[in-house]
PQR file of N, CA, C, O and H, with PARSE charges and radii, in Angstrom:
ATOM      1  N   MET A   1       3.852   0.606 -27.225 -0.4000 1.5000
ATOM      2  CA  MET A   1       4.487   1.683 -26.630 -0.0000 2.0000
ATOM      3  C   MET A   1       4.861   1.325 -25.201  0.5500 1.7000
ATOM      4  O   MET A   1       3.989   0.841 -24.480 -0.5500 1.4000
ATOM      5  N   PRO A   2       6.114   1.527 -24.727 -0.5600 1.5000
ATOM      6  CA  PRO A   2       6.476   1.176 -23.343  0.2800 2.0000
ATOM      7  C   PRO A   2       5.757   2.044 -22.336  0.5500 1.7000
ATOM      8  O   PRO A   2       5.459   3.212 -22.586 -0.5500 1.4000
ATOM      9  N   LYS A   3       5.482   1.434 -21.177 -0.4000 1.5000
ATOM     10  CA  LYS A   3       4.871   2.161 -20.084 -0.0000 2.0000
ATOM     11  C   LYS A   3       5.849   3.070 -19.454  0.5500 1.7000
ATOM     12  O   LYS A   3       6.998   2.681 -19.248 -0.5500 1.4000
ATOM     13  H   LYS A   3       5.724   0.485 -20.975  0.4000 1.0000
ATOM     14  N   ILE A   4       5.459   4.262 -19.136 -0.4000 1.5000
ATOM     15  CA  ILE A   4       6.302   5.221 -18.469 -0.0000 2.0000
ATOM     16  C   ILE A   4       6.169   5.028 -16.972  0.5500 1.7000
ATOM     17  O   ILE A   4       5.068   5.013 -16.421 -0.5500 1.4000
ATOM     18  H   ILE A   4       4.526   4.579 -19.304  0.4000 1.0000
ATOM     19  N   ALA A   5       7.341   4.876 -16.312 -0.4000 1.5000
ATOM     20  CA  ALA A   5       7.310   4.693 -14.896 -0.0000 2.0000
ATOM     21  C   ALA A   5       7.005   5.973 -14.100  0.5500 1.7000
ATOM     22  O   ALA A   5       7.397   7.072 -14.493 -0.5500 1.4000
ATOM     23  H   ALA A   5       8.235   4.888 -16.760  0.4000 1.0000
ATOM     24  N   SER A   6       6.335   5.814 -13.032 -0.4000 1.5000
ATOM     25  CA  SER A   6       6.059   6.989 -12.189 -0.0000 2.0000
ATOM     26  C   SER A   6       7.291   7.393 -11.487  0.5500 1.7000
ATOM     27  O   SER A   6       8.269   6.649 -11.419 -0.5500 1.4000
ATOM     28  H   SER A   6       6.017   4.921 -12.712  0.4000 1.0000
ATOM     29  N   ASP A   7       7.242   8.638 -10.934 -0.4000 1.5000
ATOM     30  CA  ASP A   7       8.454   9.120 -10.163 -0.0000 2.0000
ATOM     31  C   ASP A   7       8.715   8.226  -8.968  0.5500 1.7000
ATOM     32  O   ASP A   7       9.874   7.985  -8.630 -0.5500 1.4000
ATOM     33  H   ASP A   7       6.447   9.242 -10.990  0.4000 1.0000
ATOM     34  N   THR A   8       7.695   7.736  -8.332 -0.4000 1.5000
ATOM     35  CA  THR A   8       7.812   6.842  -7.196 -0.0000 2.0000
ATOM     36  C   THR A   8       8.504   5.519  -7.567  0.5500 1.7000
ATOM     37  O   THR A   8       9.347   5.012  -6.827 -0.5500 1.4000
ATOM     38  H   THR A   8       6.753   7.931  -8.607  0.4000 1.0000
ATOM     39  N   GLU A   9       8.106   4.954  -8.783 -0.4000 1.5000
ATOM     40  CA  GLU A   9       8.702   3.677  -9.224 -0.0000 2.0000
ATOM     41  C   GLU A   9      10.135   3.905  -9.523  0.5500 1.7000
ATOM     42  O   GLU A   9      10.947   3.028  -9.230 -0.5500 1.4000
ATOM     43  H   GLU A   9       7.421   5.366  -9.383  0.4000 1.0000
ATOM     44  N   ILE A  10      10.520   5.024 -10.089 -0.4000 1.5000
ATOM     45  CA  ILE A  10      11.908   5.330 -10.541 -0.0000 2.0000
ATOM     46  C   ILE A  10      12.682   5.504  -9.199  0.5500 1.7000
ATOM     47  O   ILE A  10      13.780   4.958  -9.087 -0.5500 1.4000
ATOM     48  H   ILE A  10       9.861   5.738 -10.328  0.4000 1.0000
ATOM     49  N   LYS A  11      12.190   6.198  -8.230 -0.4000 1.5000
ATOM     50  CA  LYS A  11      12.918   6.323  -6.903 -0.0000 2.0000
ATOM     51  C   LYS A  11      13.111   4.998  -6.273  0.5500 1.7000
ATOM     52  O   LYS A  11      14.195   4.713  -5.765 -0.5500 1.4000
ATOM     53  H   LYS A  11      11.298   6.641  -8.321  0.4000 1.0000
ATOM     54  N   ARG A  12      12.117   4.175  -6.281 -0.4000 1.5000
ATOM     55  CA  ARG A  12      12.257   2.861  -5.607 -0.0000 2.0000
ATOM     56  C   ARG A  12      13.277   2.013  -6.312  0.5500 1.7000
ATOM     57  O   ARG A  12      14.088   1.367  -5.649 -0.5500 1.4000
ATOM     58  H   ARG A  12      11.236   4.406  -6.695  0.4000 1.0000
ATOM     59  N   LYS A  13      13.274   1.982  -7.674 -0.4000 1.5000
ATOM     60  CA  LYS A  13      14.197   1.242  -8.385 -0.0000 2.0000
ATOM     61  C   LYS A  13      15.638   1.730  -8.149  0.5500 1.7000
ATOM     62  O   LYS A  13      16.556   0.927  -7.988 -0.5500 1.4000
ATOM     63  H   LYS A  13      12.614   2.507  -8.213  0.4000 1.0000
ATOM     64  N   GLY A  14      15.813   3.046  -8.133 -0.4000 1.5000
ATOM     65  CA  GLY A  14      17.091   3.681  -7.880 -0.0000 2.0000
ATOM     66  C   GLY A  14      17.629   3.272  -6.517  0.5500 1.7000
ATOM     67  O   GLY A  14      18.782   2.856  -6.396 -0.5500 1.4000
ATOM     68  H   GLY A  14      15.067   3.698  -8.264  0.4000 1.0000
ATOM     69  N   ILE A  15      16.782   3.394  -5.478 -0.4000 1.5000
ATOM     70  CA  ILE A  15      17.193   2.924  -4.158 -0.0000 2.0000
ATOM     71  C   ILE A  15      17.652   1.482  -4.119  0.5500 1.7000
ATOM     72  O   ILE A  15      18.705   1.140  -3.579 -0.5500 1.4000
ATOM     73  H   ILE A  15      15.846   3.732  -5.576  0.4000 1.0000
ATOM     74  N   ARG A  16      16.770   0.613  -4.746 -0.4000 1.5000
ATOM     75  CA  ARG A  16      17.223  -0.806  -4.768 -0.0000 2.0000
ATOM     76  C   ARG A  16      18.523  -1.069  -5.420  0.5500 1.7000
ATOM     77  O   ARG A  16      19.300  -1.897  -4.943 -0.5500 1.4000
ATOM     78  H   ARG A  16      15.915   0.891  -5.184  0.4000 1.0000
ATOM     79  N   ILE A  17      18.795  -0.390  -6.507 -0.4000 1.5000
ATOM     80  CA  ILE A  17      20.117  -0.485  -7.233 -0.0000 2.0000
ATOM     81  C   ILE A  17      21.227   0.036  -6.339  0.5500 1.7000
ATOM     82  O   ILE A  17      22.281  -0.592  -6.243 -0.5500 1.4000
ATOM     83  H   ILE A  17      18.164   0.282  -6.894  0.4000 1.0000
ATOM     84  N   LEU A  18      21.004   1.227  -5.648 -0.4000 1.5000
ATOM     85  CA  LEU A  18      22.125   1.794  -4.815 -0.0000 2.0000
ATOM     86  C   LEU A  18      22.410   0.767  -3.691  0.5500 1.7000
ATOM     87  O   LEU A  18      23.559   0.430  -3.407 -0.5500 1.4000
ATOM     88  H   LEU A  18      20.147   1.737  -5.726  0.4000 1.0000
ATOM     89  N   PHE A  19      21.355   0.305  -3.090 -0.4000 1.5000
ATOM     90  CA  PHE A  19      21.609  -0.689  -1.922 -0.0000 2.0000
ATOM     91  C   PHE A  19      22.295  -1.939  -2.389  0.5500 1.7000
ATOM     92  O   PHE A  19      23.164  -2.457  -1.687 -0.5500 1.4000
ATOM     93  H   PHE A  19      20.422   0.579  -3.321  0.4000 1.0000
ATOM     94  N   LYS A  20      21.928  -2.464  -3.590 -0.4000 1.5000
ATOM     95  CA  LYS A  20      22.516  -3.622  -4.102 -0.0000 2.0000
ATOM     96  C   LYS A  20      23.981  -3.444  -4.518  0.5500 1.7000
ATOM     97  O   LYS A  20      24.787  -4.360  -4.354 -0.5500 1.4000
ATOM     98  H   LYS A  20      21.222  -2.044  -4.160  0.4000 1.0000
ATOM     99  N   GLU A  21      24.326  -2.269  -5.055 -0.4000 1.5000
ATOM    100  CA  GLU A  21      25.706  -2.006  -5.490 -0.0000 2.0000
ATOM    101  C   GLU A  21      26.572  -1.428  -4.371  0.5500 1.7000
ATOM    102  O   GLU A  21      27.762  -1.737  -4.308 -0.5500 1.4000
ATOM    103  H   GLU A  21      23.672  -1.525  -5.189  0.4000 1.0000
ATOM    104  N   LEU A  22      26.035  -0.632  -3.521 -0.4000 1.5000
ATOM    105  CA  LEU A  22      26.880  -0.018  -2.466 -0.0000 2.0000
ATOM    106  C   LEU A  22      26.826  -0.673  -1.100  0.5500 1.7000
ATOM    107  O   LEU A  22      27.738  -0.514  -0.289 -0.5500 1.4000
ATOM    108  H   LEU A  22      25.069  -0.381  -3.573  0.4000 1.0000
ATOM    109  N   GLY A  23      25.754  -1.412  -0.848 -0.4000 1.5000
ATOM    110  CA  GLY A  23      25.435  -1.922   0.474 -0.0000 2.0000
ATOM    111  C   GLY A  23      24.712  -0.821   1.261  0.5500 1.7000
ATOM    112  O   GLY A  23      24.723   0.353   0.891 -0.5500 1.4000
ATOM    113  H   GLY A  23      25.013  -1.542  -1.507  0.4000 1.0000
ATOM    114  N   GLU A  24      24.085  -1.252   2.362 -0.4000 1.5000
ATOM    115  CA  GLU A  24      23.250  -0.392   3.151 -0.0000 2.0000
ATOM    116  C   GLU A  24      23.986   0.899   3.619  0.5500 1.7000
ATOM    117  O   GLU A  24      23.490   2.010   3.435 -0.5500 1.4000
ATOM    118  H   GLU A  24      24.076  -2.206   2.663  0.4000 1.0000
ATOM    119  N   ALA A  25      25.130   0.719   4.202 -0.4000 1.5000
ATOM    120  CA  ALA A  25      25.844   1.768   4.900 -0.0000 2.0000
ATOM    121  C   ALA A  25      26.230   2.820   3.812  0.5500 1.7000
ATOM    122  O   ALA A  25      25.898   3.998   3.949 -0.5500 1.4000
ATOM    123  H   ALA A  25      25.533  -0.184   4.351  0.4000 1.0000
ATOM    124  N   ASP A  26      26.879   2.416   2.816 -0.4000 1.5000
ATOM    125  CA  ASP A  26      27.402   3.379   1.759 -0.0000 2.0000
ATOM    126  C   ASP A  26      26.257   3.963   0.979  0.5500 1.7000
ATOM    127  O   ASP A  26      26.364   5.105   0.532 -0.5500 1.4000
ATOM    128  H   ASP A  26      27.149   1.459   2.704  0.4000 1.0000
ATOM    129  N   ALA A  27      25.128   3.228   0.779 -0.4000 1.5000
ATOM    130  CA  ALA A  27      24.006   3.796   0.093 -0.0000 2.0000
ATOM    131  C   ALA A  27      23.421   4.968   0.920  0.5500 1.7000
ATOM    132  O   ALA A  27      23.098   6.031   0.389 -0.5500 1.4000
ATOM    133  H   ALA A  27      25.041   2.300   1.141  0.4000 1.0000
ATOM    134  N   ILE A  28      23.304   4.728   2.213 -0.4000 1.5000
ATOM    135  CA  ILE A  28      22.762   5.781   3.050 -0.0000 2.0000
ATOM    136  C   ILE A  28      23.782   6.982   3.115  0.5500 1.7000
ATOM    137  O   ILE A  28      23.344   8.132   3.111 -0.5500 1.4000
ATOM    138  H   ILE A  28      23.566   3.865   2.644  0.4000 1.0000
ATOM    139  N   ARG A  29      25.038   6.752   3.171 -0.4000 1.5000
ATOM    140  CA  ARG A  29      26.029   7.823   3.200 -0.0000 2.0000
ATOM    141  C   ARG A  29      25.876   8.593   1.890  0.5500 1.7000
ATOM    142  O   ARG A  29      25.877   9.824   1.916 -0.5500 1.4000
ATOM    143  H   ARG A  29      25.394   5.818   3.174  0.4000 1.0000
ATOM    144  N   PHE A  30      25.744   7.916   0.743 -0.4000 1.5000
ATOM    145  CA  PHE A  30      25.646   8.567  -0.537 -0.0000 2.0000
ATOM    146  C   PHE A  30      24.350   9.464  -0.560  0.5500 1.7000
ATOM    147  O   PHE A  30      24.400  10.631  -0.948 -0.5500 1.4000
ATOM    148  H   PHE A  30      25.743   6.916   0.723  0.4000 1.0000
ATOM    149  N   LEU A  31      23.230   8.888  -0.142 -0.4000 1.5000
ATOM    150  CA  LEU A  31      21.991   9.618  -0.205 -0.0000 2.0000
ATOM    151  C   LEU A  31      22.034  10.827   0.746  0.5500 1.7000
ATOM    152  O   LEU A  31      21.428  11.857   0.449 -0.5500 1.4000
ATOM    153  H   LEU A  31      23.189   7.940   0.174  0.4000 1.0000
ATOM    154  N   SER A  32      22.711  10.723   1.837 -0.4000 1.5000
ATOM    155  CA  SER A  32      22.809  11.870   2.722 -0.0000 2.0000
ATOM    156  C   SER A  32      23.683  12.987   2.160  0.5500 1.7000
ATOM    157  O   SER A  32      23.502  14.157   2.499 -0.5500 1.4000
ATOM    158  H   SER A  32      23.204   9.887   2.078  0.4000 1.0000
ATOM    159  N   GLN A  33      24.586  12.637   1.341 -0.4000 1.5000
ATOM    160  CA  GLN A  33      25.490  13.606   0.681 -0.0000 2.0000
ATOM    161  C   GLN A  33      24.847  14.344  -0.458  0.5500 1.7000
ATOM    162  O   GLN A  33      25.263  15.463  -0.756 -0.5500 1.4000
ATOM    163  H   GLN A  33      24.733  11.687   1.065  0.4000 1.0000
ATOM    164  N   ILE A  34      23.847  13.778  -1.118 -0.4000 1.5000
ATOM    165  CA  ILE A  34      23.284  14.403  -2.312 -0.0000 2.0000
ATOM    166  C   ILE A  34      21.907  15.007  -1.968  0.5500 1.7000
ATOM    167  O   ILE A  34      21.332  15.712  -2.797 -0.5500 1.4000
ATOM    168  H   ILE A  34      23.509  12.868  -0.876  0.4000 1.0000
ATOM    169  N   SER A  35      21.395  14.755  -0.818 -0.4000 1.5000
ATOM    170  CA  SER A  35      20.032  15.258  -0.482 -0.0000 2.0000
ATOM    171  C   SER A  35      20.138  16.316   0.597  0.5500 1.7000
ATOM    172  O   SER A  35      20.999  16.269   1.475 -0.5500 1.4000
ATOM    173  H   SER A  35      21.862  14.182  -0.145  0.4000 1.0000
ATOM    174  N   TYR A  36      19.209  17.292   0.495 -0.4000 1.5000
ATOM    175  CA  TYR A  36      19.177  18.387   1.471 -0.0000 2.0000
ATOM    176  C   TYR A  36      17.942  18.322   2.291  0.5500 1.7000
ATOM    177  O   TYR A  36      17.612  19.276   2.994 -0.5500 1.4000
ATOM    178  H   TYR A  36      18.510  17.331  -0.219  0.4000 1.0000
ATOM    179  N   GLU A  37      17.223  17.187   2.221 -0.4000 1.5000
ATOM    180  CA  GLU A  37      15.954  17.090   2.975 -0.0000 2.0000
ATOM    181  C   GLU A  37      16.429  16.793   4.529  0.5500 1.7000
ATOM    182  O   GLU A  37      17.496  16.248   4.810 -0.5500 1.4000
ATOM    183  H   GLU A  37      17.491  16.411   1.649  0.4000 1.0000
ATOM    184  N   LYS A  38      15.532  17.209   5.409 -0.4000 1.5000
ATOM    185  CA  LYS A  38      15.701  16.884   6.798 -0.0000 2.0000
ATOM    186  C   LYS A  38      15.402  15.423   6.935  0.5500 1.7000
ATOM    187  O   LYS A  38      14.469  14.901   6.324 -0.5500 1.4000
ATOM    188  H   LYS A  38      14.665  17.652   5.181  0.4000 1.0000
ATOM    189  N   ARG A  39      16.228  14.742   7.769 -0.4000 1.5000
ATOM    190  CA  ARG A  39      16.021  13.255   7.923 -0.0000 2.0000
ATOM    191  C   ARG A  39      15.955  12.974   9.436  0.5500 1.7000
ATOM    192  O   ARG A  39      16.667  13.604  10.219 -0.5500 1.4000
ATOM    193  H   ARG A  39      16.986  15.166   8.264  0.4000 1.0000
ATOM    194  N   ASP A  40      15.159  12.095   9.809 -0.4000 1.5000
ATOM    195  CA  ASP A  40      15.149  11.487  11.131 -0.0000 2.0000
ATOM    196  C   ASP A  40      15.965  10.177  11.145  0.5500 1.7000
ATOM    197  O   ASP A  40      15.428   9.111  10.843 -0.5500 1.4000
ATOM    198  H   ASP A  40      14.581  11.583   9.173  0.4000 1.0000
ATOM    199  N   TYR A  41      17.242  10.260  11.491 -0.4000 1.5000
ATOM    200  CA  TYR A  41      18.082   9.097  11.344 -0.0000 2.0000
ATOM    201  C   TYR A  41      17.653   7.966  12.273  0.5500 1.7000
ATOM    202  O   TYR A  41      17.906   6.795  11.990 -0.5500 1.4000
ATOM    203  H   TYR A  41      17.678  11.126  11.736  0.4000 1.0000
ATOM    204  N   LEU A  42      17.010   8.313  13.371 -0.4000 1.5000
ATOM    205  CA  LEU A  42      16.553   7.250  14.285 -0.0000 2.0000
ATOM    206  C   LEU A  42      15.471   6.443  13.610  0.5500 1.7000
ATOM    207  O   LEU A  42      15.474   5.215  13.704 -0.5500 1.4000
ATOM    208  H   LEU A  42      16.805   9.264  13.602  0.4000 1.0000
ATOM    209  N   LYS A  43      14.520   7.114  12.915 -0.4000 1.5000
ATOM    210  CA  LYS A  43      13.520   6.384  12.141 -0.0000 2.0000
ATOM    211  C   LYS A  43      14.084   5.566  11.028  0.5500 1.7000
ATOM    212  O   LYS A  43      13.634   4.439  10.821 -0.5500 1.4000
ATOM    213  H   LYS A  43      14.517   8.111  12.839  0.4000 1.0000
ATOM    214  N   ILE A  44      15.048   6.069  10.298 -0.4000 1.5000
ATOM    215  CA  ILE A  44      15.769   5.344   9.296 -0.0000 2.0000
ATOM    216  C   ILE A  44      16.421   4.095   9.873  0.5500 1.7000
ATOM    217  O   ILE A  44      16.304   3.019   9.286 -0.5500 1.4000
ATOM    218  H   ILE A  44      15.413   6.985  10.466  0.4000 1.0000
ATOM    219  N   GLN A  45      17.127   4.214  11.044 -0.4000 1.5000
ATOM    220  CA  GLN A  45      17.717   3.104  11.704 -0.0000 2.0000
ATOM    221  C   GLN A  45      16.706   2.146  12.104  0.5500 1.7000
ATOM    222  O   GLN A  45      16.967   0.953  11.949 -0.5500 1.4000
ATOM    223  H   GLN A  45      17.222   5.087  11.522  0.4000 1.0000
ATOM    224  N   GLU A  46      15.559   2.500  12.609 -0.4000 1.5000
ATOM    225  CA  GLU A  46      14.538   1.605  13.048 -0.0000 2.0000
ATOM    226  C   GLU A  46      14.023   0.777  11.856  0.5500 1.7000
ATOM    227  O   GLU A  46      13.841  -0.434  11.979 -0.5500 1.4000
ATOM    228  H   GLU A  46      15.347   3.470  12.735  0.4000 1.0000
ATOM    229  N   ARG A  47      13.793   1.416  10.727 -0.4000 1.5000
ATOM    230  CA  ARG A  47      13.355   0.719   9.495 -0.0000 2.0000
ATOM    231  C   ARG A  47      14.389  -0.225   8.966  0.5500 1.7000
ATOM    232  O   ARG A  47      14.082  -1.356   8.590 -0.5500 1.4000
ATOM    233  H   ARG A  47      13.941   2.400  10.627  0.4000 1.0000
ATOM    234  N   LEU A  48      15.635   0.245   8.935 -0.4000 1.5000
ATOM    235  CA  LEU A  48      16.718  -0.494   8.392 -0.0000 2.0000
ATOM    236  C   LEU A  48      16.967  -1.822   9.156  0.5500 1.7000
ATOM    237  O   LEU A  48      17.212  -2.871   8.561 -0.5500 1.4000
ATOM    238  H   LEU A  48      15.884   1.164   9.241  0.4000 1.0000
ATOM    239  N   PHE A  49      16.894  -1.719  10.492 -0.4000 1.5000
ATOM    240  CA  PHE A  49      17.218  -2.857  11.316 -0.0000 2.0000
ATOM    241  C   PHE A  49      15.957  -3.551  11.983  0.5500 1.7000
ATOM    242  O   PHE A  49      16.069  -4.365  12.900 -0.5500 1.4000
ATOM    243  H   PHE A  49      16.695  -0.866  10.975  0.4000 1.0000
ATOM    244  N   GLU A  50      14.833  -3.184  11.476 -0.4000 1.5000
ATOM    245  CA  GLU A  50      13.600  -3.775  12.050 -0.0000 2.0000
ATOM    246  C   GLU A  50      13.580  -5.274  12.004  0.5500 1.7000
ATOM    247  O   GLU A  50      13.864  -5.893  10.979 -0.5500 1.4000
ATOM    248  H   GLU A  50      14.742  -2.523  10.731  0.4000 1.0000
ATOM    249  N   GLY A  51      13.246  -5.837  13.119 -0.4000 1.5000
ATOM    250  CA  GLY A  51      13.154  -7.346  13.229 -0.0000 2.0000
ATOM    251  C   GLY A  51      14.501  -8.013  13.342  0.5500 1.7000
ATOM    252  O   GLY A  51      14.536  -9.243  13.377 -0.5500 1.4000
ATOM    253  H   GLY A  51      13.016  -5.333  13.952  0.4000 1.0000
ATOM    254  N   MET A  52      15.651  -7.285  13.405 -0.4000 1.5000
ATOM    255  CA  MET A  52      16.935  -7.881  13.479 -0.0000 2.0000
ATOM    256  C   MET A  52      17.438  -7.794  14.918  0.5500 1.7000
ATOM    257  O   MET A  52      17.163  -6.850  15.659 -0.5500 1.4000
ATOM    258  H   MET A  52      15.622  -6.286  13.376  0.4000 1.0000
ATOM    259  N   THR A  53      18.219  -8.876  15.278 -0.4000 1.5000
ATOM    260  CA  THR A  53      18.847  -8.878  16.560 -0.0000 2.0000
ATOM    261  C   THR A  53      20.197  -8.236  16.427  0.5500 1.7000
ATOM    262  O   THR A  53      20.692  -7.973  15.330 -0.5500 1.4000
ATOM    263  H   THR A  53      18.442  -9.642  14.676  0.4000 1.0000
ATOM    264  N   VAL A  54      20.782  -7.991  17.587 -0.4000 1.5000
ATOM    265  CA  VAL A  54      22.167  -7.431  17.533 -0.0000 2.0000
ATOM    266  C   VAL A  54      23.134  -8.448  16.844  0.5500 1.7000
ATOM    267  O   VAL A  54      24.088  -8.055  16.173 -0.5500 1.4000
ATOM    268  H   VAL A  54      20.381  -8.205  18.478  0.4000 1.0000
ATOM    269  N   GLU A  55      22.866  -9.694  17.025 -0.4000 1.5000
ATOM    270  CA  GLU A  55      23.704 -10.749  16.389 -0.0000 2.0000
ATOM    271  C   GLU A  55      23.559 -10.645  14.883  0.5500 1.7000
ATOM    272  O   GLU A  55      24.534 -10.727  14.136 -0.5500 1.4000
ATOM    273  H   GLU A  55      22.091 -10.013  17.570  0.4000 1.0000
ATOM    274  N   ASP A  56      22.247 -10.452  14.429 -0.4000 1.5000
ATOM    275  CA  ASP A  56      21.974 -10.342  12.971 -0.0000 2.0000
ATOM    276  C   ASP A  56      22.754  -9.181  12.373  0.5500 1.7000
ATOM    277  O   ASP A  56      23.411  -9.298  11.338 -0.5500 1.4000
ATOM    278  H   ASP A  56      21.454 -10.386  15.035  0.4000 1.0000
ATOM    279  N   ILE A  57      22.655  -8.077  13.058 -0.4000 1.5000
ATOM    280  CA  ILE A  57      23.358  -6.798  12.622 -0.0000 2.0000
ATOM    281  C   ILE A  57      24.829  -7.072  12.492  0.5500 1.7000
ATOM    282  O   ILE A  57      25.475  -6.718  11.506 -0.5500 1.4000
ATOM    283  H   ILE A  57      22.121  -7.982  13.899  0.4000 1.0000
ATOM    284  N   TYR A  58      25.347  -7.724  13.538 -0.4000 1.5000
ATOM    285  CA  TYR A  58      26.833  -7.961  13.677 -0.0000 2.0000
ATOM    286  C   TYR A  58      27.272  -8.874  12.438  0.5500 1.7000
ATOM    287  O   TYR A  58      28.289  -8.616  11.795 -0.5500 1.4000
ATOM    288  H   TYR A  58      24.822  -8.012  14.339  0.4000 1.0000
ATOM    289  N   LYS A  59      26.477  -9.909  12.159 -0.4000 1.5000
ATOM    290  CA  LYS A  59      26.840 -10.850  11.089 -0.0000 2.0000
ATOM    291  C   LYS A  59      26.725 -10.072   9.761  0.5500 1.7000
ATOM    292  O   LYS A  59      27.551 -10.256   8.867 -0.5500 1.4000
ATOM    293  H   LYS A  59      25.650 -10.119  12.681  0.4000 1.0000
ATOM    294  N   LYS A  60      25.775  -9.263   9.639 -0.4000 1.5000
ATOM    295  CA  LYS A  60      25.587  -8.480   8.349 -0.0000 2.0000
ATOM    296  C   LYS A  60      26.778  -7.524   8.174  0.5500 1.7000
ATOM    297  O   LYS A  60      27.258  -7.331   7.056 -0.5500 1.4000
ATOM    298  H   LYS A  60      25.104  -9.113  10.365  0.4000 1.0000
ATOM    299  N   ALA A  61      27.263  -6.916   9.293 -0.4000 1.5000
ATOM    300  CA  ALA A  61      28.410  -5.966   9.214 -0.0000 2.0000
ATOM    301  C   ALA A  61      29.652  -6.782   8.847  0.5500 1.7000
ATOM    302  O   ALA A  61      30.445  -6.346   8.013 -0.5500 1.4000
ATOM    303  H   ALA A  61      26.873  -7.073  10.201  0.4000 1.0000
ATOM    304  N   GLN A  62      29.836  -7.978   9.468 -0.4000 1.5000
ATOM    305  CA  GLN A  62      30.997  -8.795   9.150 -0.0000 2.0000
ATOM    306  C   GLN A  62      31.022  -9.192   7.667  0.5500 1.7000
ATOM    307  O   GLN A  62      32.070  -9.146   7.023 -0.5500 1.4000
ATOM    308  H   GLN A  62      29.192  -8.332  10.146  0.4000 1.0000
ATOM    309  N   GLU A  63      29.879  -9.575   7.145 -0.4000 1.5000
ATOM    310  CA  GLU A  63      29.825  -9.939   5.730 -0.0000 2.0000
ATOM    311  C   GLU A  63      30.116  -8.738   4.877  0.5500 1.7000
ATOM    312  O   GLU A  63      30.869  -8.865   3.911 -0.5500 1.4000
ATOM    313  H   GLU A  63      29.027  -9.613   7.668  0.4000 1.0000
ATOM    314  N   TYR A  64      29.557  -7.557   5.175 -0.4000 1.5000
ATOM    315  CA  TYR A  64      29.813  -6.358   4.405 -0.0000 2.0000
ATOM    316  C   TYR A  64      31.401  -6.098   4.339  0.5500 1.7000
ATOM    317  O   TYR A  64      31.998  -5.925   3.277 -0.5500 1.4000
ATOM    318  H   TYR A  64      28.945  -7.454   5.959  0.4000 1.0000
ATOM    319  N   PHE A  65      31.950  -6.094   5.490 -0.4000 1.5000
ATOM    320  CA  PHE A  65      33.380  -5.788   5.596 -0.0000 2.0000
ATOM    321  C   PHE A  65      34.282  -6.828   4.903  0.5500 1.7000
ATOM    322  O   PHE A  65      35.330  -6.523   4.334 -0.5500 1.4000
ATOM    323  H   PHE A  65      31.465  -6.235   6.353  0.4000 1.0000
ATOM    324  N   ARG A  66      33.789  -8.091   4.997 -0.4000 1.5000
ATOM    325  CA  ARG A  66      34.506  -9.197   4.313 -0.0000 2.0000
ATOM    326  C   ARG A  66      34.434  -8.942   2.758  0.5500 1.7000
ATOM    327  O   ARG A  66      35.447  -9.068   2.069 -0.5500 1.4000
ATOM    328  H   ARG A  66      32.938  -8.338   5.459  0.4000 1.0000
ATOM    329  N   LYS A  67      33.257  -8.593   2.237 -0.4000 1.5000
ATOM    330  CA  LYS A  67      33.052  -8.412   0.813 -0.0000 2.0000
ATOM    331  C   LYS A  67      33.948  -7.180   0.387  0.5500 1.7000
ATOM    332  O   LYS A  67      34.651  -7.206  -0.624 -0.5500 1.4000
ATOM    333  H   LYS A  67      32.435  -8.491   2.796  0.4000 1.0000
ATOM    334  N   LYS A  68      33.865  -6.123   1.227 -0.4000 1.5000
ATOM    335  CA  LYS A  68      34.625  -4.890   0.878 -0.0000 2.0000
ATOM    336  C   LYS A  68      36.134  -5.168   0.821  0.5500 1.7000
ATOM    337  O   LYS A  68      36.835  -4.692  -0.072 -0.5500 1.4000
ATOM    338  H   LYS A  68      33.294  -6.103   2.048  0.4000 1.0000
ATOM    339  N   LYS A  69      36.623  -5.964   1.814 -0.4000 1.5000
ATOM    340  CA  LYS A  69      38.040  -6.285   1.834 -0.0000 2.0000
ATOM    341  C   LYS A  69      38.356  -7.141   0.603  0.5500 1.7000
ATOM    342  O   LYS A  69      39.403  -6.908   0.000 -0.5500 1.4000
ATOM    343  H   LYS A  69      36.054  -6.351   2.540  0.4000 1.0000
ATOM    344  N   ALA A  70      37.594  -8.046   0.211 -0.4000 1.5000
ATOM    345  CA  ALA A  70      37.774  -8.918  -0.936 -0.0000 2.0000
ATOM    346  C   ALA A  70      37.825  -8.057  -2.233  0.5500 1.7000
ATOM    347  O   ALA A  70      38.620  -8.316  -3.137 -0.5500 1.4000
ATOM    348  H   ALA A  70      36.744  -8.235   0.701  0.4000 1.0000
ATOM    349  N   ALA A  71      36.990  -7.076  -2.284 -0.4000 1.5000
ATOM    350  CA  ALA A  71      36.851  -6.236  -3.486 -0.0000 2.0000
ATOM    351  C   ALA A  71      38.158  -5.343  -3.596  0.5500 1.7000
ATOM    352  O   ALA A  71      38.602  -5.035  -4.702 -0.5500 1.4000
ATOM    353  H   ALA A  71      36.344  -6.865  -1.550  0.4000 1.0000
ATOM    354  N   VAL A  72      38.725  -4.962  -2.484 -0.4000 1.5000
ATOM    355  CA  VAL A  72      39.904  -4.111  -2.524 -0.0000 2.0000
ATOM    356  C   VAL A  72      41.148  -4.945  -2.999  0.5500 1.7000
ATOM    357  O   VAL A  72      42.051  -4.444  -3.669 -0.5500 1.4000
ATOM    358  H   VAL A  72      38.364  -5.212  -1.586  0.4000 1.0000
ATOM    359  N   LYS A  73      41.121  -6.278  -2.592 -0.4000 1.5000
ATOM    360  CA  LYS A  73      42.249  -7.168  -2.982 -0.0000 2.0000
ATOM    361  C   LYS A  73      42.208  -7.457  -4.483  0.5500 1.7000
ATOM    362  O   LYS A  73      43.232  -7.735  -5.108 -0.5500 1.4000
ATOM    363  H   LYS A  73      40.387  -6.684  -2.048  0.4000 1.0000
ATOM    364  N   SER A  74      41.014  -7.384  -5.038 -0.4000 1.5000
ATOM    365  CA  SER A  74      40.932  -7.835  -6.480 -0.0000 2.0000
ATOM    366  C   SER A  74      41.146  -6.692  -7.414  0.5500 1.7000
ATOM    367  O   SER A  74      41.113  -6.875  -8.631 -0.5500 1.4000
ATOM    368  H   SER A  74      40.183  -7.158  -4.531  0.4000 1.0000
TER
END
C-alpha cells in the first residue's frame, strides 16, 4: 500500500513545482493571488534572497527574463 503524504509534504512538493514551472517571481505572485493569509513580504524577501549579493540577484533576474523572452518566441 502506498504511503500517504502529510499535508506538509504535499505543500512542500507543490511549492517546489510552482517555483520550478513559474520561477520565483511568478510563483510568489500566484501564491499571493490565491491566498488570504497575512504575509510579511520583507521576511519572504529575506528568505528568498538570503546569502545572495546584488550581483547574484541581478544575474538571476537576467536569466529569468531571457528564458521568459525565449518562451514567448517559441
